N, C-alpha and C positions, 0 to 999 in steps of 0.2 A: 504494500500500500504506500502511495506517495506520502512524504512527510509534511508537506505544507498544510497549514491550517485550513486553507480553502479546499484543498483536495479531500481532506477528512470530512468535510461537510457533504460530499457527494452521496454517500450512503444514506444518511438521515434525510437528505432532500429528496432522493429517489423514493425512499419509503413513504415519505409524507405526500409526495406528488401522486404516487400510485394509489394510496388509500383515499385521498381527497377526490381524485378524478373518478375513480370507480364508484365511490359513494355518491358523488354528485350526479353522475349519469344514471345510477340506479334510481335515485329520487326523481329525476326528470323523465325517466322512461315512460311512465303511464300517460303523460300529457301529450295532447295532439298539437304538433308544431304548426299545423295550418290554422288552428284557432288562435290567432295572434293575441286578441284581447283577453279571452278567457284564460289562456295559458300564462301569459306574461303577468297577469294580475293575481294569479293564485299564490298565496303565501308560501306553500311548499315548494313551488317552482322557483320562487324568488330566493328562498333559502338555498336551494340546490345551485342556483346561479352564483351566489356568493361563495359557496364551498368550492364550486368549479373554478372560479377565478383565483381563489387561494391555491388550488392545485396547480394552476398555470404559473403562479409566482414561484412555487416550489420547483416546477419543471424547468423554469428559466434558470434558477439557481443551480439545479442539477446539471444542466448542460454546461454551465461555466465550470463548476467544481469538478466534474468528471473528466474534463479534458486532460488534466494532469495525470490521470491514470494511464492514458494511452498515447500521450503526446510524443514520446520518443519513438514509438513504433509506427504510429500512423502518419507521421511526417506532415508534409504540406497538405495532402488530401484530408487528413484529420482536422487540420485548422479550418480548411474550407467547409468541411462537414459541420464542425461545431458552430462556425459563424452562420451557416445556412439554417441550422436548427434554432439558433438564437433569434435570427431575423424572423423566421417563420412563427416562432412562439410569440415574439413581441407583436407581430402584425395581427395574428389571430387573437391574442390576448386583448388587444385594443378593441377588436370586434366584440369579444366576450364582455368587456367592460361596458360597451354601449348596450348590448343585449341585457345585461344585468341591471344597470342603473337608469338608462335613458328610456328604454322601451316601455317599462312599466309606467313611467311618467307620461309618455305619449299615449299609451293605452287608456290612461285615466283622463288626460286633458284633451287629447285630439285623436280619438280612436279611429276616425276615418282615415288618418294618415297612414295607418298600417295596412290599409286595403289598396293603396295606390301603387302604381308601378314605380320601381326605383329609378332614379336618374342613371344615365350612362356612367357618370363618375362613381356613383355609389356602387353600381354593379361591378365595375372594373376593380374597385377597391376590395370588394368582397371576394371576387374570384382570385385576385392576387394574394389575398390572405390565405385562402384555402390551399392554393398551389404551393406557396412558399412554405407553409407548415408541413404539407405532405412531403415535398422534396427535401426539406431540411432534415426531417427525422428518417427518411429513407437513406439519405447520405450518411447520417450519423450511424445508422445500423450497419451500412456497408463498411464504413471506416472502422467500426468496432470489430467487425468480422475479419477484416484484413489484418488488424493489429494483433489478433490472437491473445489479447490480455484478458478479456471477459469470456465467459463460456460462449461458445459460438452459437449455441441454440438460442441464447438470449439475444445475441446480436441479430440473428435471423428474425426473431419475434419483433424486435424494434423496427427493423427495415420493413417488414410486412405491415405492421400496425401503423407505421408512418404513412404508407400509401392509403390505408383505410382512414387515416386521419384527415383526408380531404373533406370528409363530412363530420369533422370532430365536434362541431357545434350542435349536432343532432345526436341524441342518445339512440343506440348504444355504441356509436362508431368510435368513440374515444376510449372505450373500455379496454380494447386490446393493447393500446399504447400504455394505458395506466397499469395494466397487469405486467407488461414488459418492463417498465421502469421500476415497478414494485419488486419484481424478481431481481433486477440488477441491484437495487438498493439493498435488499436482503443479502445478496451475495457479497456486496462490498463491506457490510458491517459484520459479517460472520467472523467467528474467532479465527485468527490466523494460525496456521500450524507452526509450532515452535520447534526449531532444530536443536535448542539447548537441552531439551528433555530426552533426546534420542539416546538410547544406551550405546555405549562404545564397546565394540566387541574386543574382548581381551585377546592379546596376541598369544599364540601357543608358546608354552614354556618348554624349554629344551629338557629332554629327559636326562636324568643323572647317569 
């Protein structure tokens, strides 16, 4: 495990991100995303949105802190992948902030606005957020797979769930990424094997 204080946060942040994302999406799953007013004004859905946003904050911190684990082996591609994951999470996190705090206010004050067609700029911003998030975590998974630092099956999970994350604002599409990061966080904070406790084999004694 890397010795820097920031890198040591990777495991707890991954664990927190996974738990929060999965819990939030489970809460949001029963709600109809096409019922904009009814869904966005439901207290349970609003709580789920706040928890989900907290999960995104932990996910952002995880992407930063975990880079130190594979930095030496992943090289330039690892840097590009980490930056892509950061940008994608930041962009979609902004979208999630708007969905969590602004949409309920619009649903209460101007519900008709939620039934209108989005402007071209708004549509382009949304699509860019979805794409950057999916590409970022796909690249992160590929970089982790190539570095051979994390278990490769977890790296594959991250890459595949990153692609599914194109629809991450809708439940249950972010659950696979949450579970992948959760597994990686648990792996990072697991007890490290100690070489100090290994028995030393005694050298054979010469016969008299």
